[in-house]
Structure formats: structure tokens, C-alpha cells
C-alpha positions in Angstrom: 8.8 -18.5 -47.4 7.3 -15.1 -47.8 7.7 -12.5 -45.2 4.3 -12.0 -43.0 2.7 -9.2 -42.7 3.6 -9.0 -39.0 7.2 -9.3 -39.4 6.9 -6.4 -41.6 5.5 -4.3 -39.3 8.2 -5.0 -36.9 10.8 -2.9 -39.5 14.3 -3.0 -38.0 13.6 -4.9 -34.7 16.8 -7.1 -35.8 19.4 -6.5 -38.2 20.0 -7.9 -41.0 23.0 -10.1 -39.3 20.5 -11.3 -37.1 18.8 -12.6 -40.2 21.5 -14.5 -42.1 22.7 -16.0 -38.6 19.1 -17.2 -37.9 18.2 -18.6 -41.3 21.6 -20.5 -41.4 19.6 -22.6 -38.9 16.9 -24.1 -41.3 13.2 -23.4 -40.9 13.0 -25.1 -37.1 15.7 -27.5 -37.2 18.5 -27.9 -35.3 22.2 -26.9 -36.8 23.8 -29.7 -37.7 27.1 -28.4 -35.4 24.8 -28.5 -32.4 24.6 -32.1 -32.8 27.7 -33.1 -33.5 29.7 -31.0 -31.1 29.3 -31.0 -26.9 26.3 -29.6 -25.3 26.5 -26.0 -25.2 25.7 -24.5 -21.9 22.8 -22.2 -21.7 21.3 -20.4 -18.4 17.8 -19.7 -17.7 16.9 -17.5 -15.1 13.1 -17.8 -13.5 11.3 -15.7 -11.0 9.3 -17.6 -8.5 10.0 -21.3 -7.6 9.4 -23.9 -9.7 5.4 -24.6 -10.2 3.0 -25.9 -13.3 3.6 -22.5 -14.8 7.1 -23.7 -15.8 6.0 -27.4 -17.1 7.6 -27.0 -20.1 11.3 -25.9 -19.2 11.5 -28.6 -16.1 10.0 -31.4 -18.6 12.4 -30.6 -20.9 15.1 -30.6 -18.1 14.1 -33.6 -16.7 13.6 -35.6 -19.2 17.1 -35.2 -21.0 15.4 -33.0 -24.2 18.1 -30.2 -23.7 20.8 -32.6 -23.8 18.9 -34.3 -27.5 19.3 -30.2 -28.8 23.2 -30.7 -27.6 22.4 -28.3 -24.5 23.4 -28.3 -21.3 20.8 -25.9 -19.5 20.5 -25.1 -15.8 18.1 -23.4 -14.3 18.4 -20.4 -11.4 16.3 -18.4 -9.8 17.8 -15.2 -8.8 16.5 -12.2 -7.2 15.6 -10.3 -10.4 16.1 -12.3 -13.4 16.5 -9.4 -15.8 19.4 -8.5 -14.2 20.9 -11.5 -14.4 20.6 -11.5 -18.2 22.2 -7.8 -18.1 24.6 -9.3 -16.4 25.8 -12.1 -18.5 24.6 -14.0 -15.7 21.9 -15.7 -17.5 21.2 -16.4 -21.2 17.5 -16.2 -21.0 15.3 -14.7 -18.5 11.5 -15.6 -18.2 9.8 -12.6 -16.9 6.1 -11.0 -17.6 5.3 -9.0 -20.9 5.3 -5.6 -18.8 8.3 -6.5 -17.2 10.0 -6.6 -20.4 8.6 -3.8 -21.7 9.1 -1.7 -18.9 12.9 -2.6 -19.0 13.1 -2.1 -22.8 11.7 1.3 -21.8 14.6 2.3 -19.7 16.6 1.8 -22.7 17.9 -2.2 -22.1 18.6 -4.0 -25.2 16.0 -6.9 -24.7 13.2 -8.7 -27.4 11.3 -11.5 -26.4 11.4 -14.9 -28.6 8.8 -17.2 -27.2 6.4 -17.4 -24.5 5.6 -19.9 -21.6 2.3 -19.2 -20.9 0.2 -17.1 -24.0 -2.5 -15.6 -21.8 -2.9 -13.8 -18.6 -2.7 -15.3 -15.7 -4.2 -13.0 -13.5 -8.2 -13.1 -12.8 -10.4 -12.0 -10.1 -10.9 -15.4 -8.4 -13.9 -15.8 -6.2 -15.2 -18.8 -4.0 -18.1 -20.6 -5.6 -20.5 -20.3 -3.0 -20.2 -16.0 -3.6 -19.1 -16.1 -6.7 -17.8 -13.1 -8.8 -18.6 -13.9 -12.9 -19.0 -10.8 -14.2 -17.2 -7.8 -13.3 -20.9 -5.9 -12.0 -20.9 -8.5 -9.4 -18.1 -7.1 -7.9 -20.1 -4.0 -6.7 -20.0 -3.8 -2.3 -17.3 -6.9 -2.6 -13.9 -6.4 -0.7 -11.0 -7.1 -3.1 -7.6 -8.4 -2.4 -4.9 -6.9 -4.6 -1.5 -7.8 -4.9 1.1 -4.9 -3.9 1.9 -4.9 -8.0 0.7 -2.0 -9.6 -0.6 -3.5 -12.7 -3.1 -5.3 -10.3 -4.6 -2.2 -9.5 -4.6 -1.0 -12.8 -6.6 -4.2 -14.1 -9.1 -3.4 -11.6 -9.9 0.3 -12.6 -9.9 -1.2 -16.2 -12.2 -4.0 -15.1 -14.6 -1.6 -12.8 -14.7 0.9 -16.0 -15.5 -1.5 -18.4 -18.6 -2.3 -16.3 -19.3 1.3 -15.6 -18.6 0.9 -12.0 -16.7 3.3 -9.9 -13.7 2.7 -7.6 -15.9 3.2 -4.6 -18.6 0.7 -5.7 -15.4 -1.9 -4.2 -13.3 -2.0 -1.3 -9.7 -2.9 -2.4 -7.4 -4.2 0.2 -3.6 -5.5 0.2 -3.0 -7.9 2.5 0.1 -9.2 2.2 1.3 -13.4 1.7 -0.9 -15.2 -0.6 -4.1 -13.7 -1.6 -6.1 -17.3 -1.3 -5.7 -17.1 2.4 -8.0 -13.9 2.3 -10.3 -15.8 0.4 -10.0 -18.3 3.1 -10.4 -16.5 6.3 -13.0 -13.7 4.9 -11.2 -10.7 4.6 -12.0 -10.5 1.0 -14.3 -12.0 -1.6 -12.4 -11.9 -4.5 -8.6 -11.7 -5.0 -6.9 -10.2 -7.9 -3.0 -10.8 -8.7 -1.4 -14.1 -8.1 -1.2 -16.9 -10.7 -4.7 -17.9 -10.9 -4.0 -21.7 -11.5 -2.4 -21.6 -8.1 -5.0 -20.0 -6.5 -7.7 -22.2 -7.6 -5.8 -25.5 -7.0 -5.0 -24.2 -3.4 -8.8 -23.4 -2.8 -10.1 -26.6 -4.5 -7.1 -28.8 -2.3 -9.2 -26.7 0.7 -12.5 -28.0 -0.3 -13.5 -24.4 -1.1 -13.8 -24.6 -4.6 -13.0 -21.2 -6.7 -14.7 -19.3 -10.0 -12.3 -17.6 -12.2 -12.8 -14.7 -14.3 -9.9 -14.1 -16.2 -8.6 -10.1 -16.7 -8.8 -10.5 -21.2 -12.7 -11.6 -20.2 -13.6 -8.4 -18.7 -11.8 -5.5 -20.8 -8.1 -6.0 -20.3 -6.2 -6.5 -23.1 -4.4 -9.6 -23.7 -0.3 -10.1 -22.6 1.7 -13.1 -22.1 2.6 -13.3 -18.0 5.7 -15.6 -19.1 7.9 -14.7 -21.8 11.8 -15.9 -22.7 13.9 -12.8 -23.3 17.5 -12.4 -24.2 19.5 -10.2 -25.3 19.7 -8.4 -28.6 23.3 -9.2 -28.9 22.4 -13.1 -28.2 19.6 -13.1 -31.0 22.1 -11.6 -33.3 24.9 -14.2 -32.9 23.2 -17.3 -31.4 20.5 -17.8 -33.6 21.1 -21.6 -34.0 21.5 -22.3 -30.4 18.4 -20.7 -30.0 16.7 -22.3 -32.1 17.7 -25.7 -30.7 16.6 -24.3 -27.2 13.0 -23.4 -28.2 13.0 -27.0 -30.3 13.5 -28.5 -27.0 11.3 -26.7 -24.9 8.5 -27.3 -27.5 9.4 -30.8 -26.9 9.1 -30.6 -23.5 5.1 -28.8 -23.6 4.3 -31.6 -25.7 5.7 -34.1 -22.9 4.1 -32.2 -20.2 0.7 -32.4 -21.7 1.0 -35.9 -22.3 1.9 -37.3 -18.9 1.3 -34.5 -16.6 1.5 -36.8 -13.5 4.8 -37.1 -14.4 5.3 -33.7 -15.4 3.6 -33.0 -11.3 6.1 -35.5 -9.4 9.2 -33.8 -11.0 7.9 -29.8 -10.3 6.9 -31.0 -6.5 10.2 -32.7 -6.4 11.7 -29.1 -7.6 9.8 -27.1 -5.2 8.7 -29.7 -2.1 6.6 -26.8 -1.1 4.1 -27.8 -3.8 2.7 -31.2 -3.2 2.0 -33.5 -6.6 -1.6 -33.0 -6.0 -1.5 -29.5 -6.2 1.1 -29.2 -9.1 -1.7 -32.1 -10.9 -4.5 -29.4 -10.4 -2.5 -26.4 -11.6 -1.6 -28.1 -14.9 -4.8 -29.1 -15.8 -5.1 -25.3 -15.9 -2.3 -23.9 -17.6 -1.5 -26.4 -20.4 -4.8 -24.6 -22.4 -3.7 -21.3 -21.8 0.3 -22.1 -22.8 -0.3 -23.2 -25.9 -1.4 -20.8 -28.6 -4.6 -20.0 -29.4 -4.4 -21.1 -33.0 -3.5 -24.8 -33.0 -1.8 -24.3 -36.6 1.6 -21.8 -34.8 4.2 -23.4 -32.5 3.8 -22.9 -29.2 5.9 -20.0 -28.2 4.2 -17.8 -30.8 2.6 -13.8 -29.7 0.9 -11.8 -31.9 2.8 -8.5 -32.5 -1.0 -6.7 -32.4 -1.4 -7.8 -29.1 1.8 -6.3 -27.5 1.0 -3.2 -29.6 -2.3 -3.1 -27.9 -0.8 -4.1 -24.4 1.8 -1.6 -24.4 -0.9 1.4 -25.4 -3.2 0.2 -22.2 0.2 0.4 -20.0 0.9 4.1 -21.3 -2.7 4.8 -20.7 -2.2 3.5 -17.1 1.0 5.3 -16.1 2.9 1.7 -16.1 5.0 2.6 -19.1 7.2 6.0 -20.3 8.0 6.5 -23.8 6.1 6.1 -27.4 8.6 3.3 -28.7 6.5 0.1 -30.5 5.8 -2.1 -28.3 5.1 -4.8 -31.1 8.7 -4.6 -31.8 9.7 -5.8 -28.5 9.3 -9.9 -29.9 10.1 -11.9 -32.7 9.5 -15.5 -33.7 12.4 -15.6 -35.6 13.7 -18.8 -33.6 10.5 -20.7 -33.2 10.4 -24.0 -34.7 9.1 -23.7 -38.7 9.2 -19.8 -38.3 12.3 -18.5 -39.9 11.8 -15.7 -42.4 13.1 -15.5 -46.0 15.4 -12.6 -46.2 13.6 -10.2 -48.5 15.4 -7.7 -50.7 13.5 -4.1 -52.0 
């Protein structure tokens, strides 16, 4: 397979030992020794409670798809998935692209090997009775923000892109779920919680919502849930990571084929969310879980998008250093994506 241009731009992301180790598994095939031997343990740490955002992961687990890849996968919810990864308590952490870039800027030796969701989950959510369908309609609106600095930076970009100044809106940080601020009238729009969950919650309260995704309003696109491993894991456990991503791909297909069954699995994992809510969340998350190009595998990420988002983070004081943020990812272990070794 010829080397793709985006791989060349990544420079020295992974050493030659990683390439040789990964390629022994073949392009997208589970390594034979994984099939023949006993299941290998793999611990996955997620941020937050189970929901439709993690559909592929929990479906693969419930349907025995990880076992087919000779994996014994355990899913945990530690306070800090990245801390669990760096301490060795987890092999894979599911975190946001901004969180990974920040950790790498601090010296963490980590790399993303795929994405569960390919587009931002942040959006301006408003009630259909008073919709915000474009940024200019924020003038005079009270908007509830999550406490994360990312939400404030997104709002600043959206206002600047629409030629509105910060005084044009009244931003509040209400605490608790943002959708409750819409329901009780404290705000006319919200920004910062996963919009599929907000939209589903409002719909079940018979208050339909309008959604303006941040990348539609001037914010560079980014991945809200990426699969992160230690560089050492990438160097020496390529076949294991390939088997994991292949099983996850099967989980994504199973979730898309039977959303009702997936919703039941998720409701069992997290009783705070009903199967009805989960089905509504899945309707919105499944389209944004898949890559924009149907010819690319589930989990694929564009290095150019990561580079552009890193520039944006620096401009808003969310990231320090000058490292190439496109180097934070590799598609080496995705099904069918292994790279050929290219000699000078």
C-alpha cells in the first residue's frame, strides 16, 4: 500500500519499531496468535456514565464481539481516564481531543488511535418556540454555558464570526444540566453539554429543540471522544490494538443495525437514562459517529483537522507550546489502514 500524504505529514509520530510491529498484523486482519490464544485483557476507561455516545463500545461488549477478537475487555469510569491510562490502570482512555492535546502539551506520551464520535458534541441548543438557527440570532439572548473554558472559547468564536460582540449576549453558568436552564426559562439557549442528550431530554419533555452545531458557526471541527493509548502501547501492542478497533467497528455496525437493542443495553448499564431516551440519543449520534467519507473506516480522523483545531486552541489560550497537533493521531491500527514501510 503506498504511503498516503497525511501519513507523511505526521513525520516521526511513531518509530520504525511501531510500524514493523503493527504491519505484522496485516491490513485490517486480527493477528493469528490472538485468535489461537486465550483472551488478552484490555481495560478501557471512559469519561462519564454510559450513554449513546459510547454505543459502539458497549454494544461490542454486550454482543461478545470483543471475545471474537480474543479480547477480554473491561470498561471502567475512573475520575480521570487519562490519569488511569498513564498510571497503567487502563490500556485505552476515551477522552476529548482538547483533553488529549492539553495532556500532550504537558509532556504526556500519548496518541489517539481512533474516534468514537467524529464531529463536535457541543452546539447551541434552543427551544423550537424561540429557535437560534444562526449565530446572529444570539443578540439579546441569555445563554447558559458549561463551566469548561472550551465552551467560553466556542462562544467567543461564534460571536466574532457573526460580527456580534460579547456584550450582545448574557452568558450564565447555572450548574447542573444545561437543558434544565432552558426548561425553567433561565436561558434561551445553552452551549457545552452533549447536544444529542440535551435534544433528547427536551423532546421527551415535549419541548422540541433546535440545534446549531459549533462547527456550523465558525468553530473548527474536532473529535469529542477519541481512543487514546500510551505511545509505548502503540509501539509494542499493535496486534492487540488492531483487534480492539476491529471489534469496535463491528460494535458500531451492530448498534446501527439494531438501535433498540443497543438502547436496552445502555439503559441497563446506566439506569438513570431510559431506553426511550437512549433511542433518541442514538438517532442523533449514529450519523456523527461515522466518518464524513463513507470509504474511510469507523474511527478515522483527519490530521489537517487536528492541526487546525490546535491552532484555534492556542489562539484562545487553551493550549501552550508549538508542537504539531496533527502528530497526536495515527490511523495505523484502523481496519485496512496499515501503512507500508517506505525506505528513503
